[in-house]
N, C-alpha and C positions, 0 to 999 in steps of 0.2 A: 917258387912259394916265397911268398910275401906275409908274414902276419905281426900283428899289434899285440905287445902284452898289458892287457888294463892292468891284473890284479894279478895278487900272488897270496901263496897261503904257506903255512911250513906244516909237515907231516913227519913224526919221528922215524915210521919204518919208511916211507917212499922219498921222502926229501922234499923239495920246494914243488910245488903244485902251480903249475902259472894259468891263469884265465886268458884265454887269447881270442882274438877275431882274425880271421884267416881272410885277407884282402884279394890274394893275388895265389893260382895253383893249390896243391894241396900236400897235406903233411902227414904221415902214415909209422906206423910201428917200423924202429930199426933205421930212419931217415937219420942221416949226420945233419944237424943245425948249429946255425954258426949268428950269437947275438953282434947287433951292428955297434954295439956300445962297450962290449967287455971285448970283445973280438974270442972268445972262447967259444969252445968247439964241443956238442955235445950229443949223445945217441939219442933219441924219442925211444923210453921205455913205454908208453902208454897214449893215448890220445882215445878224448869222449867230449862226451856232452853233457850239461846238467840238465836233469830233468824230473826234480830238484835235487836227486842225490846223484853222484856222480854216476854215468853211465858209458863205461868204455865202448868206443866203436872201432871201427877197420882204420878209417881216415876222416879227417875234416876238408871237406872243399871250400874253393872260395865263396864269402858270403856267409861262411859258417862261423858260430861261436863256441869256444869249447873249454876243456884245459887241456894240458901238457905238463906231461913229466918227464924230465928229461937228464936225470941225475944231477940236479942243481943240489950243490951241499948248502948254500945260504941264500936267506931274500934278497938279499943284495945284487946277486947275481941276475937277478928276474926283473931289472929296473922297469919302472912302471913308464910305458910310453914308448918303451926299446922297438924295435924290429929283429924280428927272428926271421932268417934264410937256409934254404938250403947250403950247405957250404962250397959245392962245387958249380955253383950259381947265385954269384953275387948279385944285389940288389940297390938300388937308389933307397937308402932309409925314407920312413913315413916323415913327414914332416911336422914342426915343432915339439920333438923331445929336447928336453934338458934335464939335466941328473938332480935327485932329486939332494935337497938339502937341509942337513940339520936343523930344525930351529925351536925356539924355546918359547911359548905364545904367556904375555903376562897381562892383566890390565894394568887402568890407569892408579897411580900413585893414589887418588881421591877413594877410587874403589878399591883397593888394597887396603887401606887405613881404617875401613867395617870391618876387616877379619883381624885376629889378633892370637896370637901362640899363647896359651897357658900348659904350665908344668904339671904334669899329674902325677902323683906319688913318688916314694923314692927310685922309681924304675927311671924316670925321667923323658917317659914317654909323652907328648904331645897330641892334641887334636886341635884342629880347626875349628872355630866356629863364628857366627856372627854375632856381632856386637850389633845389639837391635838400637839402641840411643843412639851410637852414632848415625847410623841408618836413617832412623827418623829426623835425628837433624840436618844430616845433608840434603834429604827429600824435603826438609823444610813442612813435614807432616802438622796439621792442622790437631792431629788426636796422639795421646800419650802411650805408652806400651799396653796401660789396662783399657785402653779404646774410648777413654774419656779424651769429651772434648777440650783443650787446653785455653785458658781464659789468655785471649791477646793481650800483652803490656804492654806493648807498643803505642805510643801515644800520637794519633793523629793533630799535623799542623793545621 
């Protein structure tokens, strides 16, 4: 059995629910599976398909897409792109897996300059709001904030 983890969610009662696509073999309740990335062994508690809610089935065969609950405690254990296989039948992991790296997304400095933090009342709460004047200036809009056309003050030679 060889299955690709393409998504995962966490349920407070059942633990991690991994969405999988089975490429080879079959997986059913009671199987001992192993992750090729973490090298941890799990016992399958439930397998099923999504239609659109979770619908438990006896087994998932090659070519089927569904979900798997195997007692994983954290979402980190079900890495997206990881290969799951039966414990006693090691396989070659599916190509293209890279562990996820935490990232921070930010804009360019000129995009950030359009935003400003403003202190609100004595509790020091902050809100983020767009300063329209800066945006209009950066975009070189011919219109003011009120919507009226601005007269051209530059002289052409």
